[in-house]
N, C-alpha and C positions, 0 to 999 in steps of 0.2 A: 454329499451325493452315492448313490448305489445303483451297481448296476446290474448286471444280466446277461451271460455272453449264450447269444439261442443260434445254434446252427442244425436246424434238421428238415429234413424232407418235409414234404407237405401230409401232413395227417388230416383224418376225419377231425378229428377235435384236439384240441392245444388250447390250456389255459393255463395262465401265470396268473398269479393272487400274491400281491404284498400285502402284509399285514404291520401296519407300524402301530405301537404303542410305548408311550413316553410318558417320563413325569414329569416333561415342563412340558408347557402351552406350544403348539405347534403352529409357528406363525408364518410359511410359506410350505406350499406343497405343490408341484407340479410333473407332469412328463414328458419331456420332451418328445419328438418324432425321436423314431428307429434311429440309433444311430449306427450305421453302416460304412463309414469312410473311418480311416485311422486320423485322418486329419484334426487339428482342433478345431478351424476354420470352417465345419462344413456347412452348407448354405441352409440345410434345415433346422440346424441345432436351435435355434430360437421357437420351434414351430410349436403348438401343441400336437399331441398323439391324438387323433380323431378316434384312434379302437381301444383307450384307453378311460375306465370308467373310477373315477374317483368318487367313495363316499365316504364323510366323515362322520365317525361315528362319535367322536367327542370333541374339546379342545385337545384332548392327547393322544385322541387314535382316529385309525384310519384303516380303509382297507382300498387297495387298486389292483382292478380285474382286467386284463388283457386276455381275449380271446377271439382270435379271428378265425373266422370260416376259412374253409379252403378256398374256395373265391377271393378272400381279403389275402390270403398268405400268397397266393399267386401274382395279387398287384404288388405285394411288396418285393416280391422275387418267385421270377418264374420256377427256379430250381429248390423252391423251400425258404424259410425263415432262414438270415444269417444277419446279425449285428447285435447290437447292445440293448438293453430294455431297461432305460434310465430312470430313476426316481430321483426328484433332488426335492429336496426338504432341511427347512430350518427348525429350530427352538429357541425360546426366551433364553437367551443367552445373562442377559440383563440381571433376571432376577434370580438367578443363582450360577455364579461363576464358580462358584465352587459348590463339590455335593459328595455325599458320603451313603454309599446305598448298603446299608446291610439284609441278609436273607441268608437263613443257614448256616449262621455260622461264620460266613465269609463276610468280606466287607471287598467294597472297591471303592477308589476315590479320585474321584474327576476335579481338574482345576484351570482352569482355562480363563483367567481371567482378560477384559478388553478393553477396562480404562485405565490403564495404565503407563505413564509417562514412557517415552522410548529412548534406551541406551542409546548414546552418543556409540558410534561406532568408526574402526579405519579398517575399511573392506582393500586388500591387495588383491588385485587381479592377476594372473599368471596365464598369459595365451601363449601357446603354442602358434609360432609362425612357420613350422619345416613346409619341406617342399610335400609332403601328401597332405596339405591341409589346402591344397592350389584348389581355384575353382571355385562351383559352389558352396563347400564349406566356409572359405573364408568372407564369403559374400555374406553368407549369414552370421558370422561372428561380428564384421563390421557392422551390420545391422541391428543385431541384439546388443551388441555394446553402446551403441547409440540411443537406445531407448532407454539401458539399464543406467548409464549416468546422468539423465534425467531422474532419474526416479532418486537419485542421491539428495540425504537433505542436508541445510545448514546445520554447520553441527559435527557433519561427520568430515571424516578425511578420507583419501583413497591414495593407491598407488597402483600403478601398471607397471608391469613387466612382462615385456615379450621374450622369447625363448626361440632359436633353432638350432645352429649352435653354439654360438654366442647365448647370450642373456643381454640383453639391454632397459634398464631401468629408465622410465622415461621421467620429465620435470615441465614445468610449463614453457622455463626461458630456453630448453633445449627442446622444442616441437620438430625437429629435422625427422626425416623418414630413419627406418632402422637400417643399421648398417649390413650392408650384405657379407655372403664369405663364401659364395661361391665359385665354381668357372664359368668365366662367361666370356662367348667367342676364343675359349679356349686358353686363356688368361687366368690365371690365379687371383682371385681377390682376397688380399690377406685380409688376417682377423683382427679386428679393431679390438682393442680392450678400453673395456667400460672404466670410466673414472671412478673415484672412491665418493662413494655416497653424499650426497649432502643434504641438508633438511629442505632443501626444495624436492626428494622426491616423498617426501609425507604429504599430500597436498590437500587443502584446507578446502572446504565442498564453497565456491564462489561463481558466480555465474560465469566472470572470465575464465577459471578454469576449469570449468565444464565446456565451453567452448574449443580452448586448446583442444584438452583431451580428445572431444569428439573428432577435431580437425586431424590429430594423429591418427586415433582408430579408423577414419578412414581411408588413412594413407595405408594400411598394413599391409605388406607384399607376403608373401612366400619363400622360402630357400631353405635348401640346404637338409641336416640334421636335426634331431629330436635330441637336447641334453635336460633331461628331466629332473636329474641329478642337481646341477647345476643353478634349474632356473629357482628350486624349491629352497636350495639354501641361502640363495640371493634374498628371496620372499622373506625368510628368515631374518634377516640382516634387516632389512626392512620394517620389519615387526619390531625388532628390538629397536632399532632409530626412533621408529612413533613414538613408542611406552617411555622412551627417555626426554623426548621433546615435549611430550603433552606431561610431565610429571614436571619440568621442569618453572623453575620460578617464575621468568619471563614470559610465559606461556599460558595465559589465563582460561583454559581448557579443562575440563573433567578428564580422567583418562578413559579413552573409548575402548569398547570390545576388540581386540585384535582378531581379524580372520581373514584367511587366506581363500579363495576361489579358483580352483585349477583348473585349467580346460586344456586336454589334448586328445590328438587322435591317432599316438601312435606309439610306440615304446623305446623305451631306453636306446641309446646306441651312442651315447658320445659321454664321454667323461667316465659315466660309471653305468654300465648297463646293468648289474645283478639288482632286481626288486627286490631281494633280500636285504642286501647293503644301503641301498638309497632308503628303505622305511624305516632299518637301524638307525643307522645316522640323522635322519631327519627328524624323527621320533626324539634322539637324544639332544640332537641342536634346539629342538622345540620347548625343553625343559622349562628355560629361564625367558622364554616367550609368550607361552600359553595360549597360541591362538588356534582356533577351530581350522581344521583344515576342511572344505568340503572340494571333492573330487568329481569332475564332469568328463567320463569319457565319451567322445562323440567317434560315433560310427559301431564296426564289426573287427576293426583291427586293435584294438586297444587291450590289454591286458587287466579285464575289470577286476578278476579278482587280486591283484595287486594293489589297484587304486581303493578297492573297498579297506582292504587291511589297514593300507597307509592313511585314510581316515579315520576309521574306526579307531583307532591307535591315536589319533590326534583330536577327539572328540569331535569328530566332523562324520560326515555321511557321503558316500559316493552314489552318482545317478547315470545311468547310461542315457545318451543323446543319439537319437536314432537319424540317420539322414534320410529326412523326407521332407518334403515341401513345407512343414510346419515346424523344422529344426530352431530358427531363431525366435521362435513362440514359446518351444521348450524350455529354451536357454533362460529367456525373460520369465519364464514362470519358473524355473529352478530359483532365478535370484528372488522375486519377491519373496518366497517361503522364509528367506534368511536373509532378509531387508533391513526388519522392524524389531530388534533383537528388546524384550521386554524385562527380564529378569536373569541375572547371573549366579553360578554357583547354586542352584537351589535344591536344600536337602529335607525331606520331609522325616518327622521325628515324633514317634507314637509310643505312647508311653509302656513300657515295655512289659507290666505285669496286666495287662490287656491283648496283648496279643502274640498267636504262638511262635515260637523262637523260630528261625530259619525260614517262615513261612511267607514274612513280607516281598512282593519282588522290589524291583530297583527304587531306592526314595532317594539317589542323589543326581543328579543333571544338570548338566553343563549351563545351557541356555536355555529360555523360553521366548517363543516366537510370536510375533501377534499372529494372531487364527489357529494357533495348534492348542495343544493341550498334553497337560502331564496326568497320567494314568498310573494307581499304584493300588496293588489289591491284595489281600491275605487272609488268613484265618487265625478268626478269634478266640481267644479264651474265656471274654467275661462279657458281660451284656453293655459295657460302655467301648467307645472308644474316643478318649482326647489325645492330643499334643498338639504342637505347632510346625510351622515352617520358616524356615531361615533363607534369606537372598539378597543379593545385591542388586542392587535397586539407581536411579538416577542420583537418588536422596542418599548414598551408602546404604551401609546394612538394615535392613526391613523382616520384621518377624510377625507373624500373624499365625495368633492362638487358632485352633478348630473343635468342637467339643457339639454337643447334642445338637447346637441349632440348626446345622448342616446336614445331621442324619435325615434321609428317606426310605420310603419303601421304593421296592426296585417291583419291576414289572418281567415275570417270568412266561417265555413262552414256549410252551411243548415240547418236552423232546424225544417223545416216543417212551413205549416201553425198552426195555431191551430184549435181544432177541439170540436165542444161543446160535442161530447160524451164525451171525454177522457180527457175533459180540460189541454189541454199541452198549456203551456206559450210559446210564441212566444217574448220570452225576449233574448237581444243578448248574446252571447258570454260571452261578458266582463261582464253582469249583471249576469248572473249565475255565473259564476266564485267567484263574491265577496258574493253571496249567499252561494255557497259549501263552502267556506272558514271562513263567520260567524258559518254554521251551526256544521265545525267541533269544532270551539273554543268554542260553547255556549254548546258545550257537555262537552268536555274536563273540560270545568271551572265547569260545572253542577256536574261530575264525582270528582272534585277535594273536592268542596265547600258543596255538598250535604249529609245530613248522611246516616246511613247506611241503613238503611231502607228505602223502595219502595216511591219514592216523585214523584207522579205525579202531582204537581202544582205547582211545582220552573217554576220563571220566565225566566228560560234558555232553559228549556226542549218545554214549551212553546211557546217561539217565533223560537226557532228550528224546532218543528212540521209547526208551521205557515210558515215557508219557505223551509220546507223540500214538504209540500201539494202543494204551489204554485208554484216552481220551477219543481215537478215530480222527486225528488231524493229521493233515497232509502236510506234508516238511521235506523237507531235500532227501531226508535220512528214508524216508516213505512215500509209497507211491498208489495215487488211486489211479483204477483202469475201470472205463465201464463195460458192464457184463451184462449178457441178457439173462433174465432168469431162465432158468431151467436150461444149462446152456448145452445148445445144439452139438453133437461128438459126431466123429467120423461115422457112427452107424447110426447117427439118425437124420437121415437124409430122404424120408420119405416124406416129410412135411416140411416145407423151405418157408419162413414165415416172416410177416415186416411189420414194422411198428403201425398200429391202428388210432391210438390214443396215449396222450402224453396230458400230464398234468402235473404243476410244480407248484409249491407252497413256497415264499418266503416271508421270513420274519424278521423284523427290525424291531429293537428295542433299547431303548436309551442311546437313542445315535443321535448326534448334532454333526454333521459334517458338511456343510455348505459354507464356502467361503463369507466372509463377512463385505459389505460394500466394496465395491473397489479390489477386490480380492479377485484370484480366477481358481475354477479347481477342476478344469474340463479337463477330461481325458486326452491323451496326448498319443499319437504315432508311438511315444518309447511304452505307453501302455498296452495300446492293442495291437501294434502289430508284432510284439517278439517277445516280449515279457521279461523281465531279470530272472534267469533261471536259478542262479547261485543265493537269491535271497529267501527267506522262508516265505512260503505262500501256504498260508494256513485256512484252513476251511472252518464254515462253523460250527455244526453238529454233526458229522459225516457219519452215517450209517453207512458200511461198506458195501451198500445194494449199488442200487443204478442212481448214483448221484453226483449233485455239482451241487458247488455251495461259494458262496461272496462270502469273504471273510470279516476278520474284525476290521470294523472303520476301513479307511479310507489312506494308508500308508501316510509317512511322517508330513504333515503341512501339505501333503498334494492331491492329486487327483485318484479316483477309483477309478482302474483300467480293467481289464481281460485279458491276462496277459496268455502263458500256456504252463501248464502244470510240469516241472522237470522232466525229461526225458521221455514225455508222454506224448505232447501236443493237444492237451485237452487245456481247453479254456480254463483260468487262475483266478482265485482272488488276488487281488494286489497285498503287498507286507508290509506290514507295520516297522514306520521308519525306525532307523537305525538310533536314535537318539531318546528312543523310549517315548518319544512326544509323537499321537495321533490324532484322526479325528475320533472321537467319543465311541470305544469298542461297541459294538453292535451284533447279538445274538442272530444268526443269519442262515437259514437253514434252505439248500433247492433240494428237496427230494424226490423221485419217483414215489409219489404217497401211495398212488393206487397200485405200482407196478407198471408194466407195460402188455397191453393187450394186443393180438399179434392176429393177420390176416393174410393170407397164403400167398407169396410171392409169386412173378409171373416167372414161367417154365424156363429154368435155364439159370439162374440168378443162384447163387449159395449164400449161403450162410459160413461156409465154412474159412472166409476169409479170416485173415487175423483182426481181431476187435483194434478198431482205431486206437492208438496207441500203445496195443501192445504186438509187436510184432516178433517174429524171428530173425535172425540178423546171422551175418557169418561171425565165427568164432573170434575172428581177427578184428573184427567190430570193439569189441572189450578194451578200452586204453586203459586199464589197470591190470592185467593178466599178467603182461612183463613183471611189474614190480612186485608180485607177490609168487613170483616163476623163478625154481632154483633146480639144480641139478639133482635135488630131494625128491621135488616134487612143486608142489602147493601150497601155501601157508596161508593159512585162514585161523582165525581166531573164533574158533568153533568148536573146542574140545569141551565135552560135558562136564568135567572137572572144573574147567575154568582155564583161561589161557590158549596160545596159540597150536593147531597139530597140522602137520604134512600129510595129504592127501593128494591121489595120484590123480591125471586127468582124463584117461580113459579113451585117445583117439582110437584106438584101435576096438573099441568094444563094440558090441552091434546096440544098435538104436530098439532100445526093447523098453516097458512100461515096469518099474517096479510098484513098491508098495504104493497103494492110493495115500494122499495126502489133499490137505486144504490149502489153497495156495494163501500168500499175506493180503491178498485182497478179496478174498472172502470165496471164491470160486472152489469146483472140485479139481485135482489133479490126479499125474501120479509123479514120482522121483524118475526123472531119466537122466542118463548124462548129461554132464553141462554141451560138449560139444555139438550135442543135437537138440539143444534146446535154452542158445545165447537169445534174450529178450533185449529189445531195445531202450526199456525199463530201467535195465542196469550195464550200459556200457560207458559210462562217465565214472562210476567209482564203485568200488568194492562193498561200501555201504549201503549202496542201491541193491546189488545182491543179496548181502546175505540175508533179505526177509523171504527170498525163495530160495536157499541152501537147505540140501537134503543130502544125507548121505547113504553112499552105494556101497556095502562091506568098507571098501580102500579107498574108493572113490568121490570124487566131487560130483553132486548133481544138482537139479533142478525140480522144483516140485511146478511140473509145466502143469499147464491149463490142458484141462480136456479139448477146450474148443479150437485148440491151434494144432495144424497140422504140422510133423515135427520133419526138420531134414531128414530125407535120407538115408 
């Protein structure tokens, strides 16, 4: 599924064209009604979009045209078009479960088998029942767990741990409600010591055990504090117990894949509250358990960065669950993404003499789940590519050789010619895909390896920033702002203008992102309401002109949605999942191909207001400023000879326009003192500010877009 986020005023001429070109046969293609709600179960989700015209050019290509007239736009929304235009399609996966596409000296290797038996698993659910989960959250958790328990398969094992101040491990023979530890009518209820773990804590999936577990979760209540530290360490004790039981001679089961699904809505405040200590201790304890830890951050009060780092260091990933009417469905969908492990410890091995050293993206992956796909790309130094894949399957270690028989041609959508004004690269699709995956993996490695304080000079971030700027990708280190061609300045007030025509093209190529039968890939409120501003949000091919873009693929095993670009509030593409698994990467570019044509606005309306997502804010809004400020001045990694330098803030300087400059977003500007042009796009991190940096003698400056009215 691919979506284009639309948010426009009513215009006389609005057109969206989606071009699909695949190497495999397109088996299904549909365009549902415009998605205007954040909820998964939107009422019109199954209806066709009557304004979308689908033209099948061949078995492997198609064009979708959506061009509502002004009257049809008003019928959709009287204030303008708002929502997601969604295109769903699938290709013939059975004929090509594995493909290697080669073009212009680069290769991309897709691996998505669907006919493999499923590995048995031991899943340990660690559930927060602290006081902050009271009300709707605990109701949605009960509902979601009831459905998830029904999805467990014979041959699997499961454990349930609930925590507040205390940590309690459930077993079927002790199906009593959780012990409470809060003040009740002025009387302190004493903490209850959890008995030693027994083999009953590792529960095989049987009808009777599932019924008992559902009864237990249906009576979950909330109380007291949030002991994340104790809960995670207890979960690892349970994992080790499961490994010992299933490997003993008296239990005739294969050793299951251990995984921990950890859900919380708060921050640690019991036993140990320091996220760094918790992450380090849990990671060290997990070395002899080897459990993948998947974290669910429920609501807005969670330290999502902490949970992301915890997951990344323990072979998992973190996901935010938004407080909305569909939160229970979000939880269920998350579980389905990891419910069916097919292979573990997967390694791709290519013949060394055939690939350029250091050019290949990540080649080792923890687990392949049903419905997901591994993508490896690199640069060739020969005309051949051979090698093999090794992995652990239900039948033991599996080896799968690959060679010329799976190499296919790739379609190349047009990238356009490079322009001096916008510095758009004319690199091939394959080269851009390699850069995209490299950036993603550099940022993940930086998140795992870097210290908790802001790290602006790490080699990983520096290299990721270089690639992002070279290939025009929007990442947490770069920003995208939509600006008007021939930007209006304070001197250009004679003609105030508005959008008359908008034309958008989208290219989808070698993309397979529709869930298999029985799975879901719907966009949730987690995708559309707010987006994840801390994960990489990469566009397709991003000319730094007036453009927006759908990202490569649809995110790790999950839905494609429109979040918001970091620090801008602009519609954003989804990010590729943190395990390196995703729907098949697609080349998608949404550009104002013909530019924007203008007509005069009603008298009194001004184009001098800040461009959406680019607003001048008070200097006090820069959260990072105190971290780089000392008595000597502001320390920044901007020394022309390399390293740091100390500059002054210029609080008492006049607001003057100094040297002309070109902003990192491609527009014209002038260097101004930072206090007079602090922008909302760099309020959170100093790395967001550096692309705007300029120097005014010994003072810190900003390349301030001319379209903005600066602080007086």
